[in-house]
N, C-alpha and C positions, 0 to 999 in steps of 0.2 A: 373577407369580413370577419371570420372567426379569429384569424390571427391578430387582426387589429383590436378586436374586443379583448383578446387575451393580454395584449400589451397594455390596454387601459385598465385592466383588472388589477387592483392593488395587491401587493405581496401579503401573504398570510402573516398573522402575528405570531411571533416566537415568545415562548415563556421566558421569564427572567431567570437568572442563575440560581436564585433562592429555591426554585422548584426542582433543581437538579438538571435543568436544561443545559445543553452544551452546543456551542457553535464553533465551527471552523470553516475556513475559506481556502479555496484552491484557485490559483491563477496560472494561466499559461498563454502562449501566443496562439492566436487563431488566424489561420491563413484562408482567405476567401478568394475564389476565382483563381485557383492555382494553375498557372501555365508552366508546365515543365519544359517546354521546348524553348520559348523565347524569354520567359521570365517576366514579361510585361503584364500590366494591368492586374497584378496580384495585390490584394489588400492585406496588409499585415497589421493586426490589432491585438489588443489584450482582452482575453475573456476571463470572467470570474464566476465561480459558483459558490454557493453556501451549502454546507452539509450539516444536518442536525438530525437527531432522532425524530421519527415521525410523531412520537408521543409528545414532543415539545412544541408541536404546531397546533394552534387553536383552529378548530373546525372552520374551514373556508366557506364562503358564500359562493353560490353559483355565478358563473360569468354572465354578465348582463349583455344582451344583444344590443348592437348599435343600429340605429335607424339610418345613419348616413356614414359613408366611408370617409374617414378623416384623411387629410392630405399627408403626403410623405413628410412634409416639413413639420406638421404638428406631431406626428409620431416620433420623429427624430428629436424634437425639443423635449418630448416627455421623458425620454430615457437618456438624455444627454448628460455625460459626466464631464464637468469642466476640468481642464488640465490644471494641475498645481505644479509650480516650479520648485524643483529641489535645490535648496541652498546648503552647501556644505558648511558645517560649523567650525571649520578650521582644523578638523581632525583628519589626519591622513590615513585613509583606508582602514586597516584593522588594528590600529595601535591600541584601541581601548578594549579589545578582546583579550581576556586573561586566559592563558593556557596553564592549567595546573599540572604539577608533576604527578605521575602515576607511581604509587608505591608498589614495587614488585616484590617486597619482602614478605608480603602476606599471600603468596601464591598457594592456591589449593587445587587439588585435582578433583574434578566432578565428572561423574559418568554421564554422558549424553544419551545413553541407551535407555529408553523407557520401556515399561512393561508392555505397552501396546506394540512396540516394535518387536519385542521378543515373541509375543503371542502370534503376530502375523508371520514371522519367520518360522515359528514352530508349525503353524498351520500349513504353510507351503512345503516345509520339509516332510511333514507326515503324509504327503501325497493326498491331501484333501482337495479334490478337484473343484469342489464348490467354493473354496476360499478364493475370493477375487484378488485382483491386483491391489497395489497400495491405495490408489484413489478410491476404488470401490470399497475396500476394507474400512477406510476412514469414514466414508459415507454411511456405511452400516452403523458405525460407532456413534455418529453424530446425528443420525436420522431423527431421533426423538428428543434431541437437545433443544429445549425451549429457552435457554438462558442467553437470549440475544434480542435485539430489537432492530427493526428495519430503519434504515436511514432515509431521510427525505432530502432531495437535492433541489435547491432553488437557484434559478439563473438570474444573475445580476446584469445590468447593462454593460455592453462592450465599451472599452476605452479606445477611441479611434486614433491611436498612435502606435508606432512600432513598439513591441513588447520589451525589447532590450534597452530602450531609452530610459535614462535615469528618472526623468520627469514622469514617464509612464509608470514605472515601478513605484515611485513615491506616491503618485495619485492612487494607484491600486492599494497601497498600504493604508492611505487615508480613507479610501472608500470602504475598505473592510472594517476599519476602526469605527467609522461613523455608523455603519450598519449594525455593528455589535452594540454600540452605545444606545441606539434607539430602543433596544430591549433590555438595557441595564447591564450589559456584559462589558466590564471594564478591561478584561483580558481578551486579547484577540489572537487566534492561531491562524497563520497563513502558510500555505504550502506552495513552494515553487520547485521547478526542476533545477538542475545544477547551475546552468548559466545565469538564470534569473535569481536564484537563491544567493549567489555570491554578491551580486549587486544589492539585493535587498538587505543582506546581512551587513554590508558596508554602510548602508543608509541608517539602519537601526543602531548600529554600533557608534556611528558618528553623532547621533542625536544626543542632546543634553539629558541628564538623568531626570529632570523635571518635565521633559517632553512627553506628550501622549504616546509617542512612538515607543517609549520604554515599556509600554504595556503590551507590545506585540511579541508573540513567540513565533519564530520562524522554523519551519520544518522543511527538510530536504526531501522532495518527492522522488520516488523511484530509487532511493538509496539502498533498500534491502536487495533489489534486483542487481544493482551495480556491485554491491558487496558480495553477493553470492557468485557473481561472475568472476570476481577477483579470487574468491575462495576456491572455486572450481579450477581456475587457472593455476593456483598455488599447488593444488593436489597433482595436477598434470606435470608441473615442474618437479616436484619432489619425487614423484613416482616414475619419472623418466628413466627408462632402462630396466624397469622392474617386470616388464612383460604386459603391462596394462594396455599398451597400444596394440600389441598383437592380439590380446584377448578381445578387444573391442572391434578389431578388424574382421573377426569372425561373424559379428552381428551387423556392423554398419559398413557403409562404403568407405574404402581406405582414405579417400580425400576429405571426408567429413570428420574423421577421427581426430585429426590435428586441431580442427576448430572446436571440437568437443573438449579436448584436453586443455586448451587455453581459455575455455570458458565462454567463447563467443557464440557457439551453437548451444545456447542456454537450455532450451527445452530438451534437446537430445541428450545433453550432458547429464541432466537430472535423471532422465530415464536410464541412461547407461550406468550411472553410479548406483542407482537403485538395484539394477540387475546384478551388478558386481557384488554389492552388499549381500543380496539374497544368495548368490552362489557361494560366497565365502561362509555365510552363516550355515548353509546346508552342510558344508564340509565340517564345520566346527560341531554342529549338533550330532553328526554321526559318531563322533568320538566322545560325546558327553554321556555320563552315567546318570540317566534319569530314571528314578524309581517309579513303580506302578502308580503310587498315589499322585505324584506330580503329573504323570501322563494323564490320569483321569481328570485332575483339576484343569489342566490345559485344554483337554478335549471339551469339557463342560463349558469353559469360557469361550472357546471357538464357536460352539453351538449357540451360545447366548448372543454372540456377535452376529451370526448369520440370521438369527431370528429377530435381530434389532431390539433385543431386550437388555443388552449390555450397553453401558455408556463409556465414553472415554475416561471420565473421572472415576467411574466405578472400577474399571480395569486398573487404573493407576493406584488405587487404594487397596487392592487385593494384597493378601499376605505374600511375602516373597516366595517365589517358586524357583525361578532360574536366576534371579538377580543376586 
């Protein structure tokens, strides 16, 4: 009864963009009744969620109790999303997408090493047993950071069709667009994973410039993870034969090292490269000439971090000590 009442409860009101409110949508396939043995009776549909800052949601009313249990037919009709047929406008795939040349004449070298990195490596090198690992160190730095807001996730009705179908993706885009327009948002941001993103990108690119679909901004979900996997794999390829594999075999099982170096064992690879980075920095710091004032400043900063009185931005704005 409570679930039925929640279905009948209207969606909360989102503030318009003039107030600084922001809306974005994410869509992906949702598999129900998954049977991994025979593959039968599994339902493949499209699920959509709406993400917005919690401050952009007008206070909700409490869910009203229902006196009678509605029928399944009534509930299905309430959240039914009618399918819309995608019609190609005569544009072949990605021909309308413009790829600009990248000017490599303006190359600049920028150091990716931040002061927070140096401070952590110094703390571990100076044998401060209370200095935690990288994750704990960052947690101490950001513990008192209040410059963020919580997101609110709203669930939109499922689209009862296979997610990879062009009509389903087109209906998803229209659904997200209409939900944004209800609150005055003319620009709509929708995130898909790679297979669905390719088809959605094709649909948006093929639409006329005057179409409402031109107001949709598509984002590739999971791309940072895929990009980092490729980056880790490139490190393993470039450093092949340097001894990195032999060094990691001291810590990890030999069979897993190959997967770490090609980027597939992502979590282990991140941990392994962090340990290698720390080991190399320890060797470098041993040969560096650090005066007493610099030592004192670094120790003070480490103590501030451990007491959670230092912030990430505060460390980055300190006077140069080792950089």
